[in-house]
Each structure stands twice: as C-alpha cells, then as structure tokens.
ZADOBA-257561 format. One line per 8 residues: number of its first residue (from 1); for each residue x, y, z of C-alpha. Coordinates in steps of 0.2 Angstrom, whole numbers, plus 5000, padded with zeros to 4 digits. Each point is the difference from the previous one (the first is absolute). Layout:
N
NUM> X/Y/Z | ...
***
This chain:
711
1> 5539/5570/5686 | 4999/5004/5018 | 4985/4994/5009 | 4994/5003/5018 | 4986/4995/5011 | 4998/4983/4990 | 4998/4983/5008 | 5003/4989/4985
9> 4991/4984/4996 | 5007/4986/4989 | 4994/5008/4984 | 4995/5018/5001 | 4984/5004/4991 | 4994/5017/4993 | 4982/5004/4997 | 5004/5011/4985
17> 5016/4991/4994 | 5003/4982/5005 | 4982/4996/5001 | 5002/4983/5009 | 4983/4991/4999 | 5006/4985/5011 | 5016/4991/5004 | 5002/4987/5014
25> 5017/5007/5005 | 4992/5017/5004 | 4998/5003/5019 | 4982/5007/4997 | 4987/5000/5013 | 4991/4983/5001 | 4983/5009/4997 | 5007/5005/4983
33> 5001/4982/4993 | 4986/4992/5009 | 4989/4990/4988 | 5012/4999/4986 | 5010/4985/5005 | 4993/4988/4987 | 5004/5011/4984 | 5017/5003/4993
41> 5006/5017/5005 | 5006/5014/4988 | 5012/5014/5001 | 5002/5014/4987 | 5018/5007/4998 | 5007/5014/4989 | 5013/4995/4987 | 5010/5008/4986
49> 4989/4998/4985 | 5011/4989/4990 | 5002/4988/5014 | 4982/5000/5004 | 4996/4993/4983 | 5013/4987/5000 | 4994/4994/5017 | 4982/4998/4994
57> 5006/4990/4985 | 5011/4989/5011 | 4989/4996/5015 | 4982/4996/4999 | 4998/5006/5018 | 5005/5018/4995 | 4988/5011/4990 | 4997/5018/4997
65> 4996/5010/5015 | 4982/4999/5006 | 4992/5018/5000 | 5017/5007/4998 | 5010/5008/4986 | 5004/4984/4990 | 5016/5007/4992 | 5008/5002/5018
73> 4991/4987/5011 | 4999/4981/5001 | 4988/4990/5011 | 5008/4984/5007 | 4989/4985/5005 | 5008/4991/5015 | 4995/4982/4995 | 5017/4992/5004
81> 5006/5000/4982 | 5012/5014/5002 | 5017/4999/5009 | 5000/5009/5016 | 5016/5010/4996 | 4992/5006/4984 | 4985/5007/5010 | 5011/5008/5013
89> 5011/5008/4986 | 4984/5007/4991 | 4994/5008/5016 | 5017/5007/5004 | 5001/5007/4982 | 4983/5008/5002 | 5005/5008/5016 | 5015/5007/4992
97> 4991/5007/4985 | 4987/5009/5010 | 5006/5004/5017 | 5019/5004/4996 | 4994/5016/4991 | 4987/5007/5012 | 5002/5018/5004 | 5003/5005/5018
105> 4984/4999/5011 | 4989/4989/5010 | 4992/4985/4992 | 4986/4988/5006 | 4997/4982/4994 | 4988/4986/5003 | 4996/4983/4992 | 4985/4991/4994
113> 4997/4982/4995 | 4991/4996/4983 | 4996/4981/4997 | 4998/4992/4983 | 4982/5005/4998 | 5006/5018/5003 | 4991/5002/5017 | 5009/5012/5010
121> 5003/5000/5019 | 5000/5016/5011 | 5016/5010/5000 | 5013/4997/5013 | 5004/5013/5013 | 5010/5014/4993 | 5019/5003/5003 | 5011/5015/4996
129> 5018/5004/4995 | 5010/5016/4998 | 5012/5002/4985 | 5013/5013/5005 | 5012/5000/4985 | 5011/4990/4989 | 5009/4985/5008 | 5019/4997/4998
137> 4999/4989/4985 | 4986/5010/4991 | 5005/5009/4984 | 5000/5019/5001 | 4985/5009/4993 | 5002/5008/4983 | 4997/5019/4997 | 4987/5002/4987
145> 5002/5015/4988 | 4986/5010/4992 | 4992/4992/4984 | 5009/5005/4984 | 4995/5016/4992 | 4985/5005/5010 | 4987/4992/5012 | 4984/5003/4990
153> 4998/4986/4987 | 4986/4994/4989 | 4993/4982/4999 | 5011/4988/4991 | 5014/5013/5001 | 5016/4990/5005 | 5007/5007/5016 | 5018/4997/5006
161> 5005/4998/5018 | 5018/5001/5006 | 5008/4996/5017 | 5017/4999/5008 | 5008/4983/4999 | 5002/4989/5016 | 5016/4990/5000 | 4993/4985/5008
169> 4984/5000/4989 | 4997/4985/4988 | 4984/5008/4994 | 4987/5014/5003 | 4982/5001/5003 | 4990/5015/4994 | 4983/5003/5008 | 4987/5013/4995
177> 4983/5003/5007 | 4986/5014/5000 | 5001/4998/5019 | 5015/5007/5009 | 4999/4986/5013 | 5003/4987/4986 | 4987/4987/5005 | 5003/4983/4994
185> 4984/4998/4991 | 5002/5015/4989 | 5019/5002/4998 | 5008/4996/4984 | 5017/4991/5001 | 5014/4997/4987 | 5012/4987/5006 | 5017/4994/4995
193> 5006/5017/4993 | 5018/4997/4996 | 5006/5018/4999 | 4997/5016/5009 | 4988/5006/4987 | 4983/4995/4993 | 4987/5006/4988 | 4982/4996/4998
201> 4983/5007/4995 | 4982/4999/5007 | 4983/5003/4992 | 4992/5005/5016 | 4998/5018/5005 | 5004/5006/5018 | 5011/5007/5013 | 5014/4988/5003
209> 5014/4997/5013 | 5016/4989/4997 | 5014/4993/5010 | 5013/4987/4997 | 5009/4986/5010 | 5016/4991/4998 | 5000/4981/5002 | 5016/4990/5003
217> 5005/4983/4994 | 4992/4992/5015 | 4983/5008/4996 | 5001/5012/5014 | 4992/5017/4996 | 5005/5017/5006 | 4988/5012/5008 | 4992/5011/4987
225> 5008/5015/4992 | 4994/5017/5001 | 4983/5003/4992 | 4997/5010/4984 | 4984/5005/4992 | 4994/5002/4982 | 4983/5002/4990 | 4993/4991/4985
233> 4986/5009/4992 | 4994/5003/4982 | 4999/5019/5002 | 5018/5001/5008 | 5011/5013/4991 | 5010/4995/4985 | 5019/5004/5000 | 5007/5013/4987
241> 5004/4992/4983 | 5017/4995/4994 | 5011/5013/4992 | 5009/4998/4983 | 5019/4997/5001 | 5006/4996/4982 | 5001/5003/4986 | 5003/5018/5000
249> 4986/5011/4993 | 5003/5003/4981 | 5014/4987/4998 | 5002/4992/4983 | 5003/4982/5003 | 5003/4983/4991 | 4994/4983/5006 | 5001/4992/5013
257> 4995/5014/5012 | 4998/4999/5019 | 4985/5009/5007 | 5001/5003/5019 | 4991/5008/5014 | 5000/5002/5019 | 4993/4987/5012 | 4984/5005/5009
265> 5000/5000/5019 | 4993/4982/5000 | 5004/4991/4984 | 4988/4985/4996 | 5004/4984/4991 | 4995/5002/4982 | 4994/5018/5005 | 5007/5012/4986
273> 4991/5004/4984 | 5010/5008/4986 | 4993/5009/4984 | 5009/5006/4985 | 4990/5010/4987 | 5003/5009/4984 | 4990/5015/5006 | 5000/5010/5017
281> 4982/4996/5002 | 5003/4981/5000 | 4987/4997/4987 | 5013/4990/4990 | 5008/4988/5012 | 5014/4990/4992 | 5005/4991/5016 | 4990/4995/5015
289> 5009/4990/5013 | 4990/4997/5016 | 5005/4989/5015 | 5018/5005/5000 | 5011/4996/5016 | 5014/5011/4998 | 5001/5019/4998 | 5007/4998/4983
297> 4998/4992/4983 | 5011/4997/4985 | 4991/5003/4983 | 5005/4989/4986 | 4988/5006/4986 | 4993/5017/4997 | 4997/5009/4983 | 5009/5016/4996
305> 4994/5017/5005 | 4996/5010/5016 | 4993/4989/5014 | 4991/5005/5017 | 5000/4989/5015 | 4993/4999/5018 | 4998/4988/5014 | 4989/4997/5015
313> 4999/4987/5014 | 4986/4988/5007 | 4998/5000/5019 | 4987/4987/5003 | 4982/5003/4998 | 4989/5016/5002 | 4984/4990/5000 | 4995/4981/4999
321> 5001/5002/4981 | 5012/5015/4996 | 5019/5001/5002 | 5008/5013/5010 | 5012/5009/4988 | 5011/5016/5002 | 4998/5014/4988 | 5011/4999/4985
329> 5017/5007/5001 | 5006/5015/4991 | 5002/4997/4981 | 5017/4997/4993 | 5005/5001/4982 | 5014/4994/4988 | 5002/4998/4982 | 5005/4983/4991
337> 5014/5003/4987 | 4992/4999/4982 | 5017/4994/4993 | 4998/4983/4990 | 5001/4986/5013 | 5016/4989/5002 | 5005/4986/5012 | 5006/5005/5016
345> 5002/4983/5009 | 4999/4981/4999 | 4997/4990/5015 | 4999/4981/5003 | 4987/4994/5013 | 5011/4984/5004 | 5018/5003/5004 | 5011/4989/5001
353> 4993/4991/4985 | 5003/4981/4999 | 5001/4990/4984 | 4982/4995/4995 | 4991/5013/5011 | 4988/5013/4994 | 5001/5018/5004 | 4990/5016/4995
361> 5011/5014/4992 | 4992/5017/5004 | 5002/5015/4988 | 4998/5018/5006 | 4999/5014/4987 | 5003/5019/5004 | 4982/5003/4993 | 4985/4992/4994
369> 5000/4992/4983 | 4988/5008/4987 | 4982/4994/4999 | 5005/4987/4986 | 5014/4992/5011 | 5018/4999/4997 | 5011/4986/4995 | 5016/4998/5011
377> 5015/4991/4993 | 5008/4987/5011 | 5017/4992/4999 | 5009/4987/5011 | 5019/4998/5001 | 4998/4981/5002 | 4984/4994/4992 | 5003/4982/5006
385> 5001/5005/5018 | 4986/5014/4999 | 4990/4999/4984 | 4989/5015/4998 | 4988/5005/4985 | 5006/5012/4987 | 4986/5013/5005 | 4987/5002/5013
393> 4985/5013/4998 | 4997/5013/5014 | 4981/5003/5001 | 4994/5017/4995 | 5000/5014/5013 | 5010/4988/5011 | 5018/5002/5006 | 5003/4983/5009
401> 4999/4982/4995 | 5007/4983/5003 | 5003/4984/4990 | 5006/4982/5005 | 5017/4993/4997 | 5006/4982/5004 | 5018/4998/5003 | 5009/4987/4989
409> 5011/4986/5005 | 5018/5005/5007 | 5013/4990/5008 | 5009/5015/5009 | 4995/5017/5005 | 4997/5010/4984 | 5000/5019/4999 | 4986/5007/4989
417> 4994/5018/4995 | 4983/5003/4993 | 4997/5017/4991 | 4984/5009/4996 | 5000/5014/4987 | 4986/5012/4994 | 5002/5016/4991 | 5018/5007/5004
425> 5001/4992/5017 | 5004/4984/5008 | 5002/4991/5017 | 5008/4984/5005 | 5000/4987/5014 | 5015/4989/5004 | 4999/4984/5010 | 5007/4982/5001
433> 4991/4984/4995 | 5005/4987/5013 | 5001/4981/4997 | 4987/4990/5010 | 5006/4995/5017 | 4993/4991/5016 | 4988/5012/5009 | 4993/4989/5014
441> 4996/4983/5007 | 4984/5000/5011 | 4993/4985/5010 | 4981/5002/5000 | 4999/4998/5019 | 5011/5004/5015 | 4996/4984/5010 | 4993/4983/4996
449> 4998/4984/5009 | 5013/4987/4996 | 4995/4987/4987 | 4990/5013/4990 | 5003/5008/4984 | 5000/5019/4995 | 5005/5010/4985 | 5013/5012/4996
457> 5002/5013/4985 | 5016/5004/4991 | 4999/5018/4993 | 5012/5008/4987 | 5003/5018/4996 | 4995/5000/4982 | 4996/4985/4989 | 5010/4983/4999
465> 5011/4999/4984 | 4998/4988/4986 | 5001/4982/5007 | 4994/5006/5017 | 5009/5004/5017 | 5005/4985/5010 | 5000/5006/5018 | 5009/4989/5013
473> 4991/4997/5016 | 5008/4994/5017 | 4995/4998/5018 | 5010/5000/5016 | 4988/4988/5008 | 4994/4983/4996 | 4983/5006/5008 | 4996/5010/4984
481> 5006/4995/4983 | 4996/5008/4983 | 5005/4992/4983 | 5018/5003/4995 | 4995/5010/4985 | 4986/5012/4996 | 4998/5005/4981 | 4992/5016/4996
489> 4994/4998/4982 | 5007/5012/4986 | 4990/5016/5000 | 4993/4997/5017 | 5004/5009/5016 | 4996/4987/5013 | 4997/4982/5004 | 4993/4990/5015
497> 5008/4985/5009 | 4994/4989/5014 | 5009/4999/5017 | 4999/4984/5009 | 5002/4999/5019 | 5004/4986/5011 | 4995/4995/5018 | 5009/5010/5014
505> 5001/4998/5018 | 5002/5019/5004 | 4997/5016/4990 | 5013/5000/4986 | 5005/5015/4990 | 5005/4996/4982 | 5008/5013/4989 | 4997/4996/4981
513> 5011/5009/4987 | 4998/5003/4982 | 5015/5004/4989 | 5002/5005/4982 | 5014/5010/4990 | 5009/5004/5016 | 4985/5007/5009 | 4992/4992/5015
521> 4983/5002/5009 | 4994/4992/5016 | 4984/4996/5009 | 4998/4992/5017 | 4987/4987/5006 | 4997/4994/5017 | 4995/4981/5001 | 4989/4996/5015
529> 4998/4983/5009 | 4984/4992/4992 | 4986/4995/5011 | 4991/4984/4998 | 4983/4998/4992 | 4988/4993/5012 | 4987/4994/4988 | 4993/5000/4983
537> 4981/4998/4995 | 4991/5000/4984 | 4983/5008/4996 | 4992/4990/4992 | 5010/4984/5003 | 4991/4992/4985 | 4996/5009/4984 | 4998/4997/4981
545> 5003/5008/4984 | 5007/5018/5001 | 4991/5004/5016 | 5017/5001/5009 | 5003/5001/5019 | 5009/5010/5013 | 5015/4995/5011 | 5001/5008/5017
553> 5017/4999/5010 | 5001/5005/5018 | 5013/5004/5013 | 4999/4994/5018 | 5003/5019/5005 | 5002/5016/4991 | 5018/5005/4994 | 5008/5017/5001
561> 5005/4999/4982 | 4991/4994/4984 | 5002/4981/4998 | 5001/4992/4982 | 4998/4982/4998 | 5003/4989/4985 | 4984/4992/4992 | 5000/4985/4989
569> 4987/4988/4991 | 5003/4982/4997 | 4991/5002/4983 | 5002/5018/4994 | 4992/4994/4983 | 4983/4999/5008 | 5002/5010/5016 | 5012/5015/4999
577> 5004/5014/5012 | 5013/5014/5005 | 5017/4993/5005 | 4999/5011/5016 | 4987/5005/5013 | 5002/5016/5011 | 4995/5002/5018 | 5001/5018/5004
585> 5009/5006/5016 | 4988/4999/5015 | 4988/4988/4992 | 4999/4981/5001 | 4992/4996/4983 | 5003/5001/4982 | 4993/4992/4984 | 5002/4997/4982
593> 4987/4995/4986 | 5001/4983/4992 | 4996/4999/4982 | 4993/4983/4994 | 4997/4992/4984 | 4987/4986/4995 | 5005/4982/5003 | 4992/4984/4993
601> 5002/4990/5016 | 5001/5005/5018 | 5017/5007/5003 | 5008/5003/5017 | 5013/5015/5000 | 5011/5004/5015 | 5002/5018/5004 | 5015/5004/5011
609> 5007/5014/5009 | 5018/5000/5006 | 5010/5011/5012 | 5012/5000/5015 | 5004/4982/4996 | 4982/4994/5001 | 4988/4995/4986 | 4981/5000/5003
617> 4989/4992/4987 | 4981/4998/4996 | 4991/4990/4986 | 4990/5008/4987 | 4988/4988/4991 | 4996/5004/4982 | 4984/4991/4994 | 4995/4998/4982
625> 4986/5011/4994 | 4984/4990/4998 | 4995/4998/4982 | 4983/5008/4996 | 4985/4988/4998 | 4993/5012/4987 | 5006/5014/4988 | 4989/5014/4994
633> 4998/5005/4982 | 4992/5017/4996 | 4994/5004/4983 | 4995/5017/4993 | 4989/4999/4984 | 5000/5015/4988 | 4996/5004/4982 | 4984/4995/4991
641> 4985/5002/5011 | 4988/4986/5003 | 5014/4987/5000 | 5007/4989/5014 | 5016/4992/5005 | 4999/4982/5007 | 5013/4988/5008 | 5004/4982/4999
649> 5000/4992/5013 | 4984/5009/5004 | 4999/5014/5012 | 5001/5016/4991 | 4986/5008/4989 | 5005/5019/4998 | 4989/5012/4990 | 5009/5013/4990
657> 5002/5016/5010 | 5003/4991/5016 | 5012/4990/5010 | 4999/4984/5010 | 5011/4989/5011 | 4999/4981/5003 | 5011/4987/5010 | 5008/4985/4991
665> 5011/4986/5005 | 5019/5004/4998 | 5008/4995/4984 | 4982/4999/4991 | 5002/5002/4981 | 4988/5014/4997 | 4992/5004/4983 | 4991/5016/4998
673> 4988/5004/4985 | 4987/5011/4994 | 4983/4991/5002 | 4994/5005/4983 | 5016/4994/4991 | 5006/5017/4996 | 5018/5005/5000 | 5008/5010/5014
681> 5017/5008/5004 | 5007/4992/5016 | 5012/5008/5012 | 5007/4997/5017 | 5004/4983/5007 | 4993/4993/4984 | 5005/5010/4985 | 4997/4999/4981
689> 5014/5013/4997 | 4988/5012/4992 | 4993/4988/4988 | 4982/4994/4999 | 4996/4983/5007 | 4984/4991/5004 | 5008/4992/5015 | 5014/5002/5012
697> 5008/4986/5010 | 5012/5000/5015 | 5005/4991/5016 | 4994/5008/5016 | 5016/5001/5012 | 4996/5016/5009 | 4986/5012/5003 | 4998/5007/4983
705> 4991/5014/4990 | 4994/4999/4981 | 4993/5013/4990 | 4989/4996/4984 | 4996/5013/4987 | 4985/4992/4990 | 5001/5004/4981
***
C-alpha cells in the first residue's frame, strides 16, 4: 500500500489492529512507560489462526490475546525467553495482516503500556498516516459479484459469494458486517479461502455488507473489493418452487426411473424434498425422500400403477423453530408398467475383483416383486472363481436387492458371467476375477531418528493363496533395513514388519521396496541424526511388589523433530518397559512406565536409555514386600438360630445370622466348630465340599473368609 504523512518508528502500532501494549524497541514517549520498568512487558499481535495456536503450544511466553479475539490474536510476554528475531517477525506479520489491507483514508494511532498486573498507563500522543492506494507489490483487489440467486436470505440459509480471481492471490479473505464501515470488533472474517467462491450461513438476522480481499503468498493483502449488501430475515420472501422436468406426464415406465426437476435460484445442501404417492392428494405416499442435494433422483423400487410426484426446497428457517420451505411444485404423474417383473441389470460394487475379496452383487428388476416376494435364479459361468447361490429372494413390493459373493482362488485373470433369471427375462454381468497381487508397501512414518524402529505394512490386492505370499523386501540405504522376506498368511490381505534404522550424521533418505509376482511397491523414510539423551530419572527410584515406576528421559534442548531413543532393563523379568521412548518435537522430556514384579530380596535393576552414541542409566531398587504380621479371618454364621461358631486358636465367637473378623498369626492352623457340637456345611477358605461336618480345619496363609451353615 502507499502511505504518506507517516514518520515510522521501529515497530508501528495500531490502536485497533496491532494493539501494542509495550515493547522496549518502540520509540514511545518516556511518559508512556514510566513506572513499568520492573515488570516484564507485553505486546499483542495478530496472527493467522492456525499459527496462533501453534505458537501458544510451543512457547510458554505466548498466550491467547488479552481482551482480544483469541482466534486471531496472541499476547507475548517479553521476559527474555523468546528469540529477538521471532518477536520482530511476529510484529511484522501482524502489521502485514492488518495494515496491508486498509482502505484508502487517514488513520490515527497511539500506544499504551500494560504491566503484568494489568495496570495501564496513559495513552501516548497520537500520530496519523494517509493510505492513498495499493502499493506496487500489493495484489489487485477482486471484484465481488452479487450473491447467488438473490440477496434476501433466511437465517441458516446457505449464501454463495463469487468474485473475480486475482492472478497473484494465494488465498482470499471474505468479510461481512452489519456496519458498512466494517469495524474490527463486529466484522466477521473468513480467512484462507483457496478459490474465488465461498458459501456460508448465519443464524443472525440483519442488514449485511460484504467485501473480499486477495492475499498473496507473502501474506500481503489487497485493498478491499467493492461492497455488496444482502439481508437475513425470517420473513424474507421465498423463491419460486422447483419445476418438474421428467418423466413426462402420463408416461408408462419400467424401473429404474429418473425423476428430475429444475434447480431453485439458491439451491441448498440437502435442500430438496421429493414425494411420490399413489393418489393426487398425496394421502398415500409411497416414497418420501427429504434432504436431497441434486435436482434429480433415481427410483429403484415402486409398485405398479399410476403415481403422482412433487418436490419442494428448504431455504433456511422462517422462525427459530420452523424451516423456510418453498411451495410444492406442480404435480407430475406417470404409470409403472404392470407386466411381470424381470431382471434388467446386475452390478458388482467391487470391480476389479481380486481372489478372496468380497463384493455385493446388486439386482434390479423392471418392476416390484409381488407381495409374497420372488425367487430369482442365479448361475455362474465359473462357480470356482465366482460362486453364487442357486436362488435369491426379492422381498415383496421391492425391485432392488443385493447379495454378497466372495471370489474364489485363481492364478490368472479369469472371465466370469453371472446371470439372473425371473419370469421370462434375464440379465447378466461380465467381469474378471484377478489373482492376488501386491498393492502397497507403507512405512508407518515419513521420518525417524536414527537408531529407532518403526513399522511397515505390506498390503495385497485380494487374499494370499494357500501357503501364503512371500514378499521380498529391500532397501537402498543401510540407514533403514527391513527383513528380507515378509510373509502374508494364506487368506490374509496384509502383514506387518519392523524397519530398523541406524545412526546417521545427516538426514538420509532411504527407499524401501517390496516385490511379489513381478509387481513392486515403494515407500520412503527419512532417517534423521539422533540427538543424545541428557538424563534419565526414575520416580520412584525405589519400589516394591507391582507398584511400578516411571522413567523420564530429557534432552538438553528441544529438537525440531520427534526423537526416539532405545530403552532397556538389566532385569526385564522383574522390571519391564517399552523398548522405545518418544520425545516429541519442540519438547525436552518423554517418559515410559516401568512394570515391576515382587522380589524376595532387594534387587537393583539398571534402566538405560541410548541414542546418538550415548547411554544414560539410572538404578531402580526393588524391595521385597514386607510379610504381614497378622492375617484376618472373617466368619459368616448362618442356618439354625441360637447357635455359635467358635475358633481354635480362640478369637472368634460368631452367633448365627452375623459375621465377625479376627486377626491371627500367619500359618496358624485354624479349627472352626459349632459350639453346641452340631454339624455345619462349611464353604470358602475352609470347605466341607457340601457335606455336613462338626469341624473345619485349614492353615491360614492369606486373609480369608469362611461361611458356616449350621444344620
């Protein structure tokens, strides 16, 4: 843009746009920043929405804009943690996003300091600038055409906007507002539109204005286009209904039939509703098809006799709870031929069809089957390659159905014809059943740090034959190696393999190739130099039983790519963990859980992490679980009332109808009995196996429960 009358400072600031809160490099008046020297200063900048979110997740000193639209604005704390060039770039980008697209006119700006406690200074003295037109490098402004169909819309009616393409534009920004001056606070913006058209809807009523800008690959915006206006109101007029196109009135037809109508002026996604009835009053509707996108529909099943049809279109809402729909179209009519139905077509949903794969076979009749259904005879010219049932049953009053078929094993391309016969008619479909072949070889990731492992998948077209498919694997680089063979089991379509990488000094591109039966497939993997782990810590460093621990691995500084290091345990029988740990790009820490098992004596285990030629280790101490000093025995007494269960050694005396618990020494030999000498049926830790017994004796080795049913 061309700017006059402007004495620039190091980083221009805009009251309504850039919203600089404080920045040391700004040549602001000394009085502006007075009293704020001891607090980290902040600056708010405008960003592309996706970049704004990414910056917040990467840098703790960048957060969502304070008292600003948080989709488009970030607030930066200038505490020294951010690189200076990054701060300058963000300010320049903010300037480009806002200032480059300002319409011609005079603008005034000022700055204000806000400290960490959100205390604001007075505003600086104001300055002004004049925008006189587009600069030499600025994209040309698009020409915005009128909205599609009309300009009087309903809430939630999709509106389409079209404009002239700008040769240097990488994207476009569509702006809309109920204020012709397009104030920032109340203007809606749709960014990153790739083409010269866009459609959207709004639930809000009002008089609206719209304009569009072109944005080039450097983020420089054109001046705004011409402004158009439109309205959104519940009581706006509705367009005329669609008009019937086909079939012709009075036509006698066989299935399938195509019903078509004219588009309304502003067609809506899923906007059309079609009705087909047996009577002209539409009291007996045979087909109701709402939410149609296209101005046509192919009907596969209709009963015989005369039919009447009509269509209408939904255009948003006419109230908060009511759809705005056009009137019904004029009524069309046709007659379905009453002749006995016969097959008219067979269609495979999967074509080509490979050995072992399954497809649906679809059958279309000329008319609906009788109410009792119809048995359709099927034949296959090669039952081994394409087996079909002898008959399938078309449901009553229906003219379309499908059944599943699995292709049989073949070793070469095999032509097949399937024929369906009903009444005096028949229809056939011809196709080839192909032998299985290599479809793809895909590595699970596009890049990985050297020394780490990743997976790859070998995929076949169809299923592997008897004995399996032995697929040869090769790599053009020692930096990434797969096993020489990958076997796809018989009857399966895929298998997985492990790709092992090696340490590299620079980014290394490896091409891995899979080959089988004369067909090859490739996948590429970039092996990256591996960083070195800085440390490994365990939390806790001492544990017992199955309590486990957690290993944290750190890097000295964040990496621009994911880092995967190898993990190991000196005694995996008692302390096991994943073989790898991932430290995500931009982070310095990653971790894995350690699963532990009980030990009888104190056992030190070395947990190691390796990468970049360096191994770091930490010791995990496993302690034996302390043996309990006492064990609990719970007795529940039931059966004959007035009785009591007692224990030896003493400690329990349990009346029937109650439960009680007592503590005993581990390995105590416990004898339970009925105090009166009666029999009981014992169950639980001490069992009489359903028989009556006066006593029950067992050794207490764990917390136990016994139930006694006194007889």
